[in-house]
N, C-alpha and C positions, 0 to 999 in steps of 0.2 A: 210403492214406487216413491223414492225420496227425490225431492227437487234439489238441484244445486243452488248455490247462492245467486248465481247469475240468472237462473230461471225465475227464482223468487223475486228478484229485482225487476225483471221484465214484467211479471204478472202484477206487481205492485204499481208500476208506472201505468200499465194498461188500466188498472182499476181507478187510479187518480184521474186519468183522461176521461174515462166513461162516467165518473161521478160528476164531472163538470159539464157534461153535455146536457142541453135542454131539448125537449121535444118541440115540434112545431106548435102544438097546442099551448105549451108553456110560454113560448115566445109571443104568440098572438095575445094571450091573456095579459102578459106584461106590457105589451104595446097599448092595449086597450086601457089598462089601468093608468099608464103614463099620460094618455090623452085626457083622462079625467082629473089629472092633477096629482096622482100618486095616492099614497095611503093617507087618510085624513088624520089630523092630530087632535087629541083630546085637549080641551081647554085646561090650562094649568090649574084653574080653580077646581076641576074635577079630579085631579091627581092628589091622592092622600098625602098629608103632611104628618109625619110621626115625630117631628122634632119640636113642634109647638111654637114655631117662630112667626106664624101668621102669613099674611099675603105679601107684605112689602119688604120683609127682611130677607137677608141672605140665608139660604138653607145649606147645611153641610151635605157632603156627598153621601152620607149615610141615610139621608131623607129621600124618598122617592121623588118628591117635588124638586129637590135640589138637583138630582140626577137629570130630570127632564129639562130643567132650565139650562144646565150646562150642555146637554146634548144639542138643544136647539140653538144655543149661542154658537157652538162649534159648527153646526150645519148652516148657520146664517138665517135660520127661521125664527119666528117669535112664538 
């Protein structure tokens, strides 16, 4: 049985909706984690530096520490 384009689109949209749904257990776990302050951040000193720039210098985005610094600045956390 071959599906028409319209049927394929309906099935794809149904799949998108179903993938976005959370179970009650997932919602409860997310609320509990939020009350604890969310996901803990690793101190920047524990994030490896592969560019060799040290602690106080600017790191490029190719460095894992540089990426972490930029993500935290964008999110407003330190």
